[in-house]
C-alpha positions in Angstrom: 203.4 202.9 238.4 205.4 204.3 235.6 204.4 203.2 232.0 207.1 202.1 229.6 206.9 203.4 226.0 206.2 200.8 223.3 209.3 200.2 221.2 209.3 201.0 217.4 209.7 197.3 216.6 206.5 196.4 218.4 204.6 199.1 216.5 205.7 197.7 213.2 204.7 194.1 214.2 201.2 195.4 215.2 200.6 197.1 211.9 201.7 194.0 210.0 199.2 191.9 211.9 196.4 194.3 211.2 197.2 194.2 207.5 197.2 190.4 207.5 193.8 190.4 209.2 192.4 192.8 206.6 193.8 190.7 203.7 192.4 187.6 205.1 188.9 189.1 205.4 189.1 190.3 201.9 190.1 187.0 200.6 187.2 185.3 202.4 184.8 187.8 200.9 186.1 187.1 197.3 185.9 183.4 197.9 182.4 183.6 199.1 181.3 185.7 196.0 183.2 183.3 193.7 181.1 180.3 194.7 183.5 178.5 196.9 186.9 179.4 195.5 186.3 178.5 191.8 188.5 179.9 189.1 185.7 182.0 187.4 185.5 179.9 184.1 181.8 179.1 184.8 180.9 182.8 184.8 182.6 183.3 181.4 180.8 180.3 179.9 177.4 181.6 181.2 178.0 185.0 179.6 179.0 183.5 176.3 175.9 181.3 176.3 173.6 184.3 177.0 174.7 186.1 173.8 172.2 185.8 170.9 173.5 183.7 168.0 173.3 185.3 164.5 170.6 184.2 162.1 171.6 181.4 159.7 169.2 182.8 157.0 170.8 184.3 153.9 169.2 186.9 151.6 170.3 187.4 148.1 169.1 190.3 145.8 169.6 190.3 142.1 170.8 192.6 140.5 173.6 193.4 142.9 173.8 196.5 145.0 174.6 199.6 143.0 173.9 197.9 139.6 173.1 200.2 136.7 171.5 199.6 133.3 169.3 196.9 134.7 166.8 195.3 132.3 163.2 196.3 133.1 161.8 192.8 132.9 163.0 189.6 134.6 166.1 190.9 136.3 164.8 191.6 139.8 164.7 188.6 142.1 165.0 188.2 145.9 165.8 184.8 147.4 166.4 183.3 150.8 168.6 180.3 151.8 168.4 178.6 155.1 165.3 180.5 155.9 162.2 182.1 154.5 161.3 185.6 153.4 159.0 187.4 155.7 159.0 190.8 154.0 160.1 192.3 150.7 159.7 196.0 150.0 160.7 197.5 146.7 160.2 201.2 145.9 161.3 203.7 143.3 162.7 207.1 144.0 159.3 208.6 144.3 158.1 206.1 146.9 155.9 204.1 144.5 155.8 200.5 145.7 156.4 197.6 143.3 153.9 194.8 143.8 155.2 191.2 143.8 154.6 187.7 145.0 156.6 185.3 147.2 156.8 181.7 146.0 158.6 178.5 146.8 157.4 178.4 150.3 158.8 181.8 151.1 162.2 181.3 149.4 161.7 183.5 146.3 160.1 186.8 145.5 159.6 188.4 142.1 157.7 191.6 140.9 154.3 191.2 139.3 155.3 193.2 136.2 158.1 195.2 134.6 159.9 198.0 136.2 160.1 201.6 134.9 162.9 202.5 132.7 165.7 205.0 133.9 164.5 204.6 137.5 166.4 203.9 140.7 164.9 201.3 143.1 165.6 200.4 146.7 165.1 196.8 148.0 164.6 196.0 151.7 164.2 192.3 152.4 163.8 190.4 155.7 164.2 186.7 156.2 164.1 184.5 159.3 165.7 181.2 160.1 164.0 178.2 161.8 164.6 179.7 165.2 163.0 183.1 164.2 166.2 185.0 164.0 166.2 187.7 161.3 168.5 188.7 158.5 168.0 192.0 156.7 169.3 193.1 153.2 169.2 196.7 151.7 170.2 197.3 148.1 169.7 199.9 145.3 169.9 199.6 141.6 169.0 201.6 138.5 167.2 200.4 135.4 168.3 201.0 131.8 167.8 204.3 130.0 166.4 203.4 126.5 168.1 204.9 123.5 165.0 204.3 121.4 161.3 204.5 122.5 157.8 203.9 121.1 154.4 205.4 121.9 150.8 204.4 121.2 148.5 207.1 119.8 145.1 206.3 121.2 141.5 207.1 120.3 139.1 208.1 121.5 140.2 211.1 123.6 140.2 211.0 127.4 137.0 212.4 128.8 135.1 212.2 125.5 131.6 211.0 124.8 131.4 208.8 121.7 129.0 206.7 119.7 128.3 203.0 120.2 130.6 201.8 117.4 133.8 203.4 118.8 136.5 200.8 119.3 139.6 201.5 121.4 142.4 202.0 118.9 146.1 202.2 119.4 148.5 203.2 116.6 152.2 202.7 117.4 154.9 205.0 116.0 157.2 202.0 115.6 156.4 198.5 114.3 155.9 196.0 117.1 157.8 192.7 116.9 157.0 191.6 120.5 153.2 191.9 120.4 152.5 189.7 123.4 154.5 191.9 125.7 152.8 195.0 124.4 149.3 193.5 124.5 149.8 192.3 128.1 150.5 195.9 129.1 147.3 197.3 127.7 144.0 196.8 129.6 140.5 197.8 128.5 137.5 197.4 130.8 133.9 198.5 130.8 131.1 199.3 133.3 128.8 197.5 133.1 131.2 194.8 132.3 131.2 193.1 128.9 133.7 190.7 127.2 136.3 192.7 125.4 138.9 191.3 123.0 141.9 192.7 121.1 143.0 192.4 117.5 146.2 193.4 115.7 146.1 195.1 112.3 149.6 194.7 111.0 152.4 195.3 113.5 151.6 198.9 114.4 147.9 198.9 115.3 146.0 197.3 118.2 142.2 197.6 118.6 139.8 196.5 121.3 136.0 196.0 121.1 133.2 194.0 122.5 131.3 191.4 120.5 128.5 193.9 119.6 128.1 197.6 119.8 128.6 199.2 123.2 125.4 199.9 125.2 124.6 203.6 125.7 125.9 204.9 129.0 128.8 202.4 129.3 131.9 203.7 130.9 135.1 202.5 129.2 138.6 202.6 130.7 141.9 202.2 128.8 145.0 201.6 130.9 148.4 201.9 129.2 151.4 200.5 131.2 154.0 200.5 128.4 156.9 202.1 130.3 159.8 199.7 130.2 158.1 197.3 127.7 160.4 196.1 124.9 158.2 196.4 121.8 161.0 195.5 119.4 164.7 194.8 120.1 166.2 197.7 122.0 163.0 199.8 121.6 161.0 200.4 124.8 157.7 202.0 125.6 157.5 205.1 127.7 153.7 205.5 128.5 151.8 205.0 131.7 148.3 206.6 131.2 144.7 206.0 132.0 142.0 207.1 129.5 138.3 207.1 130.3 135.4 207.8 127.9 131.6 207.4 127.9 129.3 205.8 125.3 126.6 208.2 124.4 123.2 207.6 122.8 123.0 205.0 120.0 122.9 206.5 116.5 123.1 204.2 113.5 122.7 205.6 109.9 122.1 203.3 106.9 123.1 204.6 103.5 121.3 202.9 100.6 123.3 203.5 97.4 120.5 202.3 95.1 117.7 204.5 96.6 120.1 207.4 97.3 118.9 207.8 100.8 120.3 207.7 104.4 118.0 206.7 107.2 119.2 207.9 110.7 118.1 206.0 113.7 118.5 207.3 117.3 118.1 204.7 120.0 116.2 202.4 117.6 113.8 205.1 116.4 114.0 206.7 112.9 115.1 210.3 113.4 115.1 211.4 109.7 115.7 210.1 106.2 118.0 212.3 104.0 118.7 212.3 100.3 122.3 211.5 99.4 124.7 210.9 96.6 127.2 208.1 96.7 130.1 206.9 94.5 129.6 207.1 90.7 130.2 204.0 88.5 133.8 203.2 88.6 134.3 205.0 91.9 131.7 203.2 94.0 131.4 203.7 97.8 132.5 200.8 100.0 129.8 198.6 101.4 129.9 197.6 105.1 130.0 199.1 108.6 132.0 202.2 109.0 132.5 204.4 112.0 133.0 208.2 112.2 136.6 208.7 113.3 137.0 212.5 112.6 134.8 215.5 112.3 136.0 218.6 110.4 133.9 221.8 110.0 135.8 222.5 106.8 138.6 220.7 105.0 140.4 220.5 101.7 139.9 217.4 99.6 142.6 216.8 97.0 142.1 213.8 94.7 145.9 213.4 94.4 146.1 212.2 98.0 143.9 209.2 97.3 144.9 208.3 93.8 142.7 210.7 91.8 145.4 213.1 90.7 144.0 216.1 88.9 140.4 214.9 89.1 139.4 217.3 91.9 140.8 219.6 94.5 138.2 221.3 96.6 139.6 223.6 99.3 136.5 224.3 101.3 134.5 221.1 101.8 132.1 221.7 104.6 131.0 219.4 107.5 133.2 216.5 106.6 133.2 213.3 108.7 135.9 210.6 108.0 134.7 207.0 107.5 137.9 205.3 106.3 141.7 205.8 106.2 141.6 205.5 102.4 139.6 208.7 102.0 135.9 207.9 102.4 134.0 210.8 103.9 130.4 211.7 104.6 130.4 215.4 103.8 128.5 218.5 102.6 128.4 219.0 98.9 127.6 222.5 97.4 128.9 222.0 93.9 126.4 219.4 92.8 122.9 220.7 92.0 120.3 220.0 94.7 118.3 217.7 92.4 121.3 215.3 92.3 120.7 214.3 96.0 118.3 211.5 96.2 118.5 210.7 92.4 122.1 210.0 91.3 125.5 208.8 92.5 128.2 211.3 91.3 131.0 211.2 93.9 134.5 209.6 93.9 133.4 207.2 96.6 132.2 209.6 99.4 128.7 210.0 100.6 127.5 213.5 99.9 124.7 215.6 101.6 123.3 218.8 100.2 125.1 221.9 101.6 125.4 225.6 100.8 128.8 227.0 100.1 130.5 228.0 103.3 128.2 225.8 105.4 126.6 228.6 107.1 123.0 227.4 106.9 122.3 225.0 109.8 119.1 223.8 108.2 120.8 222.0 105.3 121.0 218.2 105.5 124.8 218.2 105.8 124.9 220.9 108.6 122.0 219.2 110.4 123.6 215.7 110.3 127.0 217.0 111.3 125.5 218.6 114.4 123.7 215.4 115.3 126.7 213.2 115.0 129.4 212.0 117.4 132.8 210.4 116.7 132.1 206.7 117.1 128.7 206.8 115.4 128.0 204.0 113.0 127.3 204.5 109.3 126.4 201.4 107.3 126.5 201.4 103.5 124.6 198.8 101.5 123.6 198.1 97.9 126.7 199.7 96.4 128.4 198.0 93.5 131.7 197.7 95.4 133.3 195.3 97.9 132.9 195.4 101.7 135.4 197.7 103.4 138.3 195.9 105.1 138.1 195.9 108.9 141.4 197.7 109.3 140.5 200.5 106.9 139.5 203.2 109.4 137.5 202.1 112.4 135.7 199.4 110.4 136.4 196.7 113.0 132.7 195.5 113.0 133.1 193.9 109.6 135.0 191.1 111.2 133.1 188.3 113.0 133.7 188.0 116.8 135.3 184.6 116.2 137.8 185.9 113.8 138.4 189.0 115.9 139.3 186.9 118.9 141.5 184.5 116.9 
């Protein structure tokens, strides 16, 4: 039997049929995957619903990002709307953190104190809405650079050992018209702890002391946090410093201007009684409690500096210890005869002890007492025909009652 060849038309029809079968199978597959021939809108809606919605919480930082010349106190504030703050981190350019508190149920944050002047800060804040979705905020700003500044010169010195009468005293180089802001930025503490209060003398001196003399061995710490404090309009502090000192043994010396003697007590026991000379009639020595604030192996005493022009000018006064700002010293005296001490008052208001010229003999009363004394030791003068020294004259703070001191 002879086969007949398939015509070209039949071949084309066979191919078309095969293509139709393939397209039909593909369409059935797509229909099955599409869930029964739907349009695909359900898949789009499911995808949209799966996307996380943005947080509705809003974070605001004042001052604004990039702000310059920002005030050091009161300008920084972080708030949250439609949510609560869960984290606020503020640091300066050296990585030092700024402490602060969140209030208003988590809607507001402020720093605990002032910021440093001329410093750049970064703020990183995080807030969450009611559904726990977070919003973050990152800003930077720079505080003002003061044109004028002030400092407090403090005594005693860091690391020193001083007598029981030593107050903490700060003398400012500019008059302070915002005393509350300055006082808030100075802290004095003691170990063992005792109540300590501050008192202003004028507008340029701030002292701290306990109700009674310090106890020997007490450790005292002064913390100055004046950087950025506005002490007077447009004048800012620039100090951040910690000063520590120790109270040594108790030494209290009592000068009796009538008997011309000075009794020195160490830790409550009499160490020695020395003959002295005090202020002559018309130039009497102050009564009251004074504290040694300065010790000088040798100094010049010129009467012109304290209102006695031309009356004396002694260039080599040995073993001098300052008791007042107005010029009262306890010092060695080589120009009065030795019999003067213990029998007469001949000075211009100072307390004198016998001394040899040059102060080279350590056995003389003046040299001995100088060697036994510390800055902060107490010297009490009584029975002088003069008034009691004012509390602000030198370190004479103890002449004010505790009640008045605190007031």
